[in-house]
Kinemage of the C-alpha trace (Angstrom):
@kinemage 1
@onewidth
@group {chain A} dominant
@subgroup {mainchain}
@vectorlist {calphas} color= white
{ca met a 1} P 85.715 200.883 56.507
{ca glu a 2} L 83.558 202.570 59.045
{ca lys a 3} L 84.952 204.025 62.150
{ca pro a 4} L 83.408 202.871 65.357
{ca thr a 5} L 81.258 205.472 66.948
{ca thr a 6} L 80.750 206.198 70.568
{ca glu a 7} L 77.348 206.692 72.003
{ca gly a 8} L 77.498 208.912 74.998
{ca thr a 9} L 78.951 206.151 77.181
{ca gly a 10} L 82.493 206.565 76.091
{ca lys a 11} L 82.604 203.079 74.735
{ca pro a 12} L 83.021 202.506 71.025
{ca thr a 13} L 80.131 200.749 69.335
{ca val a 14} L 80.774 197.926 66.950
{ca ser a 15} L 78.489 197.133 64.076
{ca asp a 16} L 77.352 193.663 63.044
{ca lys a 17} L 79.322 194.077 59.846
{ca asp a 18} L 82.505 194.692 61.834
{ca ile a 19} L 81.806 191.585 63.928
{ca asp a 20} L 81.238 189.532 60.770
{ca asn a 21} L 84.463 190.841 59.230
{ca leu a 22} L 86.376 190.073 62.418
{ca ala a 23} L 84.885 186.579 62.586
{ca his a 24} L 85.760 185.906 58.944
{ca gly a 25} L 89.284 187.171 59.531
{ca val a 26} L 89.799 184.985 62.601
{ca leu a 27} L 88.268 182.045 60.759
{ca ser a 28} L 90.512 182.563 57.750
{ca ile a 29} L 93.556 182.607 60.025
{ca tyr a 30} L 92.688 179.632 62.249
{ca glu a 31} L 90.348 177.475 60.162
{ca lys a 32} L 93.042 175.702 58.125
{ca pro a 33} L 95.253 174.813 61.123
{ca phe a 34} L 92.157 173.631 63.044
{ca lys a 35} L 91.046 171.418 60.152
{ca thr a 36} L 94.596 170.063 59.840
{ca ile a 37} L 94.699 169.343 63.568
{ca glu a 38} L 91.233 167.777 63.395
{ca ser a 39} L 92.245 165.455 60.554
{ca gln a 40} L 95.469 164.585 62.370
{ca leu a 41} L 93.486 163.791 65.532
{ca glu a 42} L 91.091 161.597 63.546
{ca glu a 43} L 94.067 159.814 61.978
{ca leu a 44} L 95.622 159.352 65.426
{ca leu a 45} L 92.354 157.961 66.775
{ca val a 46} L 92.178 155.459 63.913
{ca lys a 47} L 95.790 154.408 64.542
{ca gln a 48} L 95.156 154.211 68.285
{ca asn a 49} L 92.124 151.980 67.739
{ca lys a 50} L 94.172 149.728 65.443
{ca ile a 51} L 96.892 149.483 68.087
{ca ile a 52} L 94.327 148.741 70.810
{ca asn a 53} L 92.764 146.009 68.664
{ca thr a 54} L 96.186 144.523 67.919
{ca ile a 55} L 97.109 144.554 71.609
{ca gln a 56} L 93.803 142.886 72.501
{ca ile a 57} L 94.405 140.178 69.895
{ca ile a 58} L 97.934 139.629 71.207
{ca asn a 59} L 96.662 139.470 74.791
{ca asn a 60} L 93.937 137.013 73.822
{ca asn a 61} L 96.523 134.824 72.082
{ca lys a 62} L 98.805 135.052 75.107
{ca asp a 63} L 95.899 134.129 77.368
{ca lys a 64} L 95.085 131.142 75.157
{ca asn a 65} L 98.744 130.085 75.087
{ca tyr a 66} L 99.030 130.604 78.837
{ca lys a 67} L 95.876 128.595 79.500
{ca ser a 68} L 96.984 125.778 77.202
{ca lys a 69} L 100.396 125.703 78.868
{ca ile a 70} L 98.735 125.540 82.282
{ca leu a 71} L 96.604 122.615 81.091
{ca ile a 72} L 99.706 120.836 79.798
{ca leu a 73} L 101.494 121.429 83.110
{ca glu a 74} L 98.489 120.125 85.041
{ca glu a 75} L 98.488 116.968 82.903
{ca ile a 76} L 102.216 116.508 83.493
{ca cys a 77} L 101.739 116.980 87.252
{ca ala a 78} L 98.932 114.421 87.248
{ca arg a 79} L 101.159 111.933 85.400
{ca ile a 80} L 104.014 112.574 87.823
{ca asn a 81} L 101.673 112.040 90.789
{ca asp a 82} L 100.477 108.764 89.236
{ca leu a 83} L 104.077 107.645 88.766
{ca ile a 84} L 104.912 108.571 92.363
{ca met a 85} L 101.951 106.501 93.583
{ca gln a 86} L 103.089 103.561 91.438
{ca ile a 87} L 106.607 103.885 92.839
{ca lys a 88} L 105.256 103.908 96.407
{ca asn a 89} L 103.112 100.840 95.707
{ca asn a 90} L 106.041 99.044 94.074
{ca his a 91} L 108.255 99.960 97.032
{ca val a 92} L 105.760 98.418 99.457
{ca arg a 93} L 105.573 95.290 97.284
{ca met a 94} L 109.366 95.071 97.134
{ca ile a 95} L 109.560 95.268 100.934
{ca glu a 96} L 106.986 92.469 101.201
{ca ile a 97} L 108.862 90.382 98.620
{ca thr a 98} L 112.148 90.959 100.477
{ca lys a 99} L 110.559 89.782 103.741
{ca thr a 100} L 109.131 86.723 101.989
{ca val a 101} L 112.502 85.893 100.405
{ca lys a 102} L 114.255 86.226 103.790
{ca thr a 103} L 111.688 83.930 105.392
{ca met a 104} L 112.029 81.418 102.559
{ca lys a 105} L 115.831 81.559 102.814
{ca thr a 106} L 115.683 80.960 106.559
{ca gln a 107} L 113.328 78.030 106.023
{ca ala a 108} L 115.526 76.657 103.223
{ca leu a 109} L 118.596 76.854 105.465
{ca lys a 110} L 116.717 75.026 108.236
{ca val a 111} L 115.603 72.328 105.772
{ca lys a 112} L 119.150 72.021 104.425
{ca lys a 113} L 120.573 71.773 107.937
{ca tyr a 114} L 117.954 69.178 108.845
{ca ser a 115} L 118.649 67.143 105.692
{ca leu a 116} L 122.420 67.317 106.334
{ca glu a 117} L 121.851 66.169 109.903
{ca gln a 118} L 119.622 63.339 108.661
{ca ala a 119} L 122.209 62.372 106.040
{ca ala a 120} L 124.923 62.393 108.714
{ca lys a 121} L 122.744 60.232 111.028
{ca his a 122} L 122.023 57.872 108.163
{ca gln a 123} L 125.732 57.680 107.374
{ca glu a 124} L 126.479 56.976 111.050
{ca gln a 125} L 123.822 54.295 111.097
{ca leu a 126} L 125.347 52.682 108.006
{ca met a 127} L 128.808 52.806 109.591
{ca lys a 128} L 127.483 51.191 112.788
{ca glu a 129} L 125.788 48.473 110.764
{ca gln a 130} L 128.976 47.844 108.784
{ca asn a 131} L 130.987 47.667 111.995
{ca leu a 132} L 128.495 45.227 113.480
{ca val a 133} L 128.559 43.093 110.361
{ca ala a 134} L 132.342 43.126 110.404
{ca lys a 135} L 132.452 42.072 114.081
{ca leu a 136} L 130.047 39.179 113.714
{ca pro a 137} L 131.764 35.783 113.574
{ca ser a 138} L 131.535 34.084 110.300
{ca pro a 139} L 129.449 30.879 110.279
{ca ser a 140} L 132.014 28.632 108.783
């Protein structure tokens, strides 16, 4: 091995051969760990990409499930609203029917009262006629 020489500046001079030897030495020390780290990083990147793809697939499925559930809920809400409208309409009809039944009942009671009064008058008339017939002298 050559000793470095100094050229009048006080600084040692280094030859190209020394630089090459130093570079080869540093490379021999650090090349294997760097290649190992590089392969590990590549492996990690592959795994990371797989995980990202899996997460995206899961999220897409969740989005699809979420959207389908929202559609189902919207359909259910629409059905419930239709049922509520039917109930309101039926309630209004029931109120109208109740009013009609009350009116008919009132009219029926008036007719019944009138017919009872007429029957009582007719009965009175018959009684008067019977009394008159009973009071008439017999033609004998």
